[in-house]
C-alpha positions in Angstrom: 6.2 -18.9 6.6 3.5 -21.6 6.8 0.2 -21.2 4.8 -3.0 -19.7 6.6 -5.4 -22.7 6.6 -5.0 -26.1 8.1 -7.4 -28.9 7.0 -9.9 -29.8 9.6 -10.8 -33.2 11.0 -7.1 -34.6 11.1 -4.7 -34.8 14.1 -2.3 -31.9 14.1 0.5 -34.3 13.7 -1.0 -35.5 10.4 -2.3 -32.4 9.2 -2.4 -31.4 5.7 -1.8 -27.9 4.3 -3.6 -25.9 1.7 -2.5 -22.9 -0.1 -3.5 -19.7 1.6 -5.5 -18.7 -1.5 -7.5 -22.0 -1.6 -11.3 -21.7 -0.8 -13.3 -24.7 -0.1 -16.0 -24.9 -3.0 -19.5 -24.3 -1.8 -18.2 -23.2 1.9 -21.3 -21.7 3.4 -19.0 -19.7 6.0 -18.5 -16.0 5.7 -16.0 -13.8 7.5 -17.9 -11.9 10.4 -15.1 -10.3 12.1 -11.4 -10.4 11.4 -8.6 -8.1 12.6 -5.3 -7.8 10.8 -2.5 -9.2 12.8 1.1 -7.8 13.4 4.3 -8.8 15.2 5.9 -7.6 18.3 3.0 -8.0 20.9 3.6 -8.7 24.6 4.5 -12.1 26.1 2.1 -14.2 28.5 2.7 -17.0 30.8 0.0 -19.2 32.5 -2.7 -16.7 31.6 -6.4 -16.6 30.3 -7.2 -13.7 27.7 -10.7 -13.2 27.4 -11.5 -11.0 24.2 -14.5 -9.4 22.8 -15.7 -10.2 19.2 -18.3 -7.9 17.7 -20.1 -9.8 14.8 -20.7 -7.9 11.8 -23.3 -10.7 10.7 -25.5 -13.2 12.1 -25.3 -17.0 11.5 -25.5 -20.4 12.9 -22.3 -22.6 13.3 -19.3 -20.6 14.1 -15.7 -21.0 13.3 -12.7 -19.2 15.1 -9.3 -18.3 13.4 -6.3 -18.5 15.9 -3.2 -16.9 14.7 0.7 -17.4 15.4 1.3 -16.0 12.0 3.6 -13.1 13.1 5.5 -15.0 15.9 8.8 -16.7 15.8 8.2 -19.7 18.2 5.2 -22.4 18.6 2.3 -21.5 20.6 0.9 -24.0 23.1 -3.0 -23.2 23.3 -4.2 -25.0 26.5 -7.9 -24.4 26.2 -10.4 -22.0 24.2 -14.0 -21.3 25.0 -16.6 -19.2 23.2 -19.7 -17.6 24.9 -22.1 -14.7 24.5 -21.1 -11.6 26.3 -23.5 -10.5 29.0 -21.5 -7.3 30.0 -17.7 -6.9 30.3 -16.0 -10.2 31.1 -19.3 -11.9 32.3 -20.7 -14.6 30.1 -24.6 -14.9 29.5 -25.5 -17.9 31.6 -25.4 -21.4 29.8 -24.0 -20.0 26.5 -20.5 -21.2 26.8 -19.0 -23.8 24.3 -15.7 -25.4 24.2 -13.6 -24.8 21.1 -11.5 -27.6 19.6 -9.0 -27.8 16.6 -9.1 -31.1 14.7 -11.2 -32.5 17.7 -8.5 -31.5 20.1 -9.0 -29.1 22.9 -5.2 -28.4 23.7 -2.9 -28.0 20.5 0.1 -26.2 19.4 0.3 -23.7 16.7 3.6 -23.7 14.7 5.4 -20.5 14.3 4.1 -18.5 11.2 0.8 -20.6 10.9 -2.9 -20.3 11.9 -5.5 -22.7 12.7 -9.3 -22.6 12.1 -11.4 -24.3 14.6 -14.0 -27.3 14.3 -17.5 -25.8 13.8 -19.2 -24.6 17.1 -22.7 -25.1 17.6 -24.0 -22.0 18.5 -25.6 -19.0 16.9 -24.9 -15.1 16.8 -27.0 -12.1 15.8 -25.6 -9.3 13.6 -24.1 -6.6 16.0 -24.0 -8.9 19.0 -20.8 -9.6 21.1 -19.0 -12.7 21.8 -16.2 -13.6 24.4 -13.5 -16.0 23.4 -11.5 -17.0 26.2 -7.8 -18.2 25.4 -5.7 -20.1 28.1 -2.0 -19.9 27.4 -0.3 -22.4 30.0 3.3 -21.7 29.0 5.6 -18.7 28.5 5.2 -17.2 25.1 7.7 -14.9 23.3 6.3 -11.8 21.4 2.7 -12.4 20.4 0.9 -12.1 17.3 -1.7 -9.3 18.0 -3.8 -6.3 16.9 -2.6 -3.5 19.0 -5.4 -1.1 18.4 -8.5 -2.9 19.2 -10.5 0.0 20.6 -12.3 -2.7 22.5 -11.5 -4.2 26.1 -9.6 -7.5 26.6 -9.6 -9.0 30.0 -6.7 -10.8 31.5 -6.7 -13.5 34.4 -3.8 -15.5 36.0 -4.0 -19.2 35.4 -6.9 -21.0 33.8 -10.1 -19.3 33.9 -11.5 -20.0 30.3 -14.5 -21.7 31.7 -15.5 -19.2 34.4 -18.8 -17.4 33.8 -18.3 -14.4 35.8 -15.5 -11.8 35.9 -14.0 -12.5 39.4 -10.7 -13.4 38.2 -10.4 -11.0 35.4 -8.8 -8.1 37.5 -6.8 -6.5 34.6 -7.7 -5.3 31.1 -5.9 -4.1 27.9 -7.3 -2.6 24.6 -5.7 -5.2 22.1 -6.5 -8.6 20.6 -3.9 -11.6 20.9 -3.8 -14.5 18.8 -7.4 -14.2 17.6 -7.7 -13.4 14.1 -11.2 -14.2 12.9 -14.7 -15.3 13.3 -16.7 -17.1 10.4 -20.3 -17.8 10.7 -22.5 -20.1 8.5 -25.0 -17.9 6.6 -26.8 -17.5 3.3 -25.7 -14.0 2.9 -23.9 -13.1 -0.2 -20.4 -12.9 1.2 -18.0 -10.4 2.9 -16.9 -6.9 2.3 -13.1 -6.2 3.6 -12.5 -2.7 4.6 -8.7 -2.4 3.9 -6.6 0.4 5.1 -4.8 2.2 7.9 -5.6 3.9 11.4 -8.8 5.6 9.8 -10.2 2.4 8.9 -9.1 0.8 12.3 -11.0 3.3 14.1 -8.4 5.5 15.7 -9.9 8.2 18.0 -13.2 6.3 18.0 -14.7 5.6 21.5 -13.7 2.5 23.0 -16.2 -0.5 22.7 -18.6 1.7 20.8 -18.1 0.0 17.5 -18.1 3.4 15.7 -15.6 2.8 13.0 -16.9 3.3 9.5 -16.8 -0.5 8.7 -19.0 -1.1 11.9 -21.4 1.7 10.5 -21.4 0.1 7.2 -22.3 -3.4 8.5 -25.3 -1.8 10.3 -26.3 0.0 7.2 -26.2 -3.3 5.1 -28.3 -5.1 8.0 -30.8 -2.2 8.0 -31.4 -2.3 4.2 -31.9 -6.1 4.6 -28.7 -6.7 2.5 -26.7 -8.3 5.4 -23.1 -9.0 4.4 -20.1 -9.8 6.4 -17.8 -6.9 7.1 -14.3 -7.3 7.9 -12.0 -4.4 9.2 -8.7 -5.0 7.8 -7.2 -1.7 9.1 -3.9 -1.3 10.9 -2.8 1.9 12.3 0.3 3.6 10.7 0.2 1.1 7.9 1.5 2.0 4.4 0.7 0.8 0.8 4.4 0.4 -0.4 6.6 -0.1 2.5 6.9 -1.7 5.8 6.7 0.4 9.0 9.8 0.2 11.4 7.2 -0.2 14.3 6.3 -4.0 14.1 2.9 -3.5 15.4 2.1 -1.3 12.5 2.4 -4.1 10.0 4.0 -5.1 6.9 3.1 -3.1 3.6 -0.5 -3.4 2.3 1.1 -5.0 -0.9 2.7 -7.7 1.4 -0.6 -8.3 3.6 -3.2 -7.9 1.1 -3.8 -11.4 0.0 -4.0 -12.9 3.5 -5.7 -10.0 5.3 -8.3 -9.3 2.3 -8.4 -11.8 -0.3 -8.3 -15.1 2.0 -11.3 -14.0 4.0 -14.1 -16.5 3.8 -16.6 -15.4 1.3 -14.5 -12.2 0.5 -16.5 -10.6 -2.5 -15.5 -6.9 -2.4 -12.6 -4.9 -1.1 -12.9 -1.3 -0.1 -9.5 0.2 -0.3 -8.3 3.5 1.3 -4.9 3.7 2.2 -1.7 5.9 1.3 -1.8 8.7 3.7 1.1 7.4 5.9 3.2 6.8 2.5 2.5 10.4 1.7 3.0 11.8 5.4 6.2 9.9 5.9 7.4 10.6 2.2 7.9 6.8 2.1 8.5 5.8 -1.5 9.9 2.3 -2.5 13.5 1.5 -1.7 14.0 4.6 0.6 13.2 7.1 -2.2 11.1 10.1 -2.0 7.5 9.3 -2.7 5.7 10.3 -5.8 2.0 10.1 -6.8 3.1 7.7 -9.6 4.8 5.2 -7.3 1.7 5.1 -5.1 -0.7 4.6 -8.2 1.5 1.9 -9.2 1.2 0.2 -5.7 -2.7 0.6 -6.1 -2.4 -1.1 -9.5 -0.6 -4.1 -7.8 -3.6 -4.5 -5.4 -6.1 -4.2 -8.1 -4.3 -7.0 -10.1 -4.2 -9.3 -6.7 -7.9 -8.7 -6.2 -9.0 -9.4 -9.9 -6.6 -12.4 -10.0 -8.5 -13.8 -7.0 -11.9 -13.1 -8.5 -12.6 -10.4 -6.0 -13.9 -6.7 -6.8 -11.9 -3.9 -5.6 -13.4 -0.4 -4.9 -11.3 2.7 -4.5 -11.6 5.0 -1.6 -10.4 8.5 -1.9 -7.8 9.7 0.8 -9.2 12.1 3.3 -8.1 15.8 3.7 -5.4 16.2 6.4 -4.5 19.9 6.4 -3.4 20.7 9.9 -2.1 17.3 10.7 1.5 17.0 11.9 3.0 15.7 8.6 1.0 17.9 6.2 2.7 20.0 3.7 1.7 21.5 0.4 3.9 19.2 -1.5 2.3 16.2 0.3 -1.1 17.6 -0.2 -0.3 17.7 -4.2 0.4 13.9 -4.1 -2.8 13.2 -2.3 -5.0 15.2 -4.7 -3.1 13.6 -7.7 -4.0 10.1 -6.4 -7.3 10.9 -5.6 -7.9 12.2 -9.2 -6.6 9.0 -10.4 -8.8 7.0 -8.1 -11.8 8.8 -9.3 -11.3 9.0 -13.1 -8.8 6.2 -14.1 -11.4 3.4 -14.4 -8.9 1.0 -12.7 -11.1 0.4 -9.7 -14.5 -1.5 -10.1 -16.0 1.4 -8.4 -15.3 4.4 -6.2 -16.2 5.7 -2.9 -15.6 9.4 -2.5 -14.6 9.5 1.3 -12.9 12.8 0.6 -16.1 14.7 -0.6 -18.2 13.1 2.3 -16.0 14.6 5.1 -13.9 17.6 3.7 -14.7 21.2 4.9 -16.7 23.1 2.2 -14.8 26.2 3.0 -11.3 24.6 2.9 -11.3 21.3 0.7 -7.8 20.4 2.1 -9.3 20.0 5.6 -11.8 18.0 7.5 -15.1 19.6 8.4 -14.9 20.8 12.0 -17.8 18.7 13.2 -16.0 15.4 11.8 -12.6 16.2 13.0 -11.4 14.1 16.1 -9.1 17.0 16.9 -5.8 15.8 15.3 -7.0 17.0 11.6 -6.3 13.4 10.3 -8.8 11.1 11.9 -12.6 11.4 11.8 -14.7 11.4 14.9 -17.7 9.0 15.4 -19.8 11.3 13.3 -17.3 11.6 10.5 -17.1 7.7 10.6 -20.7 7.7 10.2 -20.5 10.0 7.1 -17.8 7.8 5.4 -20.0 4.8 5.8 -23.0 6.7 4.5 -20.9 7.5 1.3 -20.8 3.9 0.4 -23.3 3.3 -2.5 -24.4 -0.4 -1.3 -25.1 -1.3 -5.0 -21.4 -1.3 -5.2 -21.1 -4.4 -2.9 -23.7 -6.8 -4.4 
């Protein structure tokens, strides 16, 4: 698998490669948005994909990340454009900018690789939406994608990357394809990466409402005049220790942690909340039954990776799940043992007690009814806000 970042300013035929962990010293860019990508997405042929990017922080001069990381064949990109969203697939008039990679508007991305665009001369504000239009002229194989965007992607036949209106965009989906990041030039103090599973990914939150707890956290930071980029690195169904058989639910947290968290531009702090899918599926290493110690050992690996990269890591306690389909008393015991370790071991650089923020005072193994989306596992929008409110902002600076 090729490393993540390609050097800019060279032709793709002569491009150099830097290790995925390498950061440009003094780089003024900070990650503002970056969904974690998985394998197994749909294929496309002679289509334009217009995707919405919700910026967590404002800045001037932008960079896009395009990913073929989880695909097995090269990807030909015919054209990319970036504009401010007016509504739906409609651009704000005169806001569109062409996007190039190594000064080229048409380029190939090898299988297993990602590219970073040349700087794009436009500005974005915190909480503002952009539209990225990606024209794919040739047939693709299974795409690199983020399945559960909880946002709308618009599809058009043939090349409509330079259309300002939505006349050609007659179809839509709720996933992102090949688009893996937005960086902004800013003087903010770096980025926070929210790393986890479907709860962090925003499952059961309203579409296009940006009501995930990382979205709420970004707004809190902006309102407190301490803006930081906030990256949502959640994947529905993801596990800490083992890969999930469904490709779209991603490789294990241990395998994807460096790429999806530590390599983000300006990454300063990771907030880790993951493990409930390991518990609910009794998914221990090497097909063994899960134990609390095995999950704790996985957390220790992630802590070591973060500290080795000079990034702080904050532990988040796992939420109650009584009443969910895979709940059992034995599994609840593992959750409680791991949460005690997260709170009291001192292994993390700080703790966010998400469980305490959303549990039912009358039954601490369950979500508060007013925070329950209905499946007894995923918080609703009010529960997501309560989670974001539980983060002590002093942990992030």
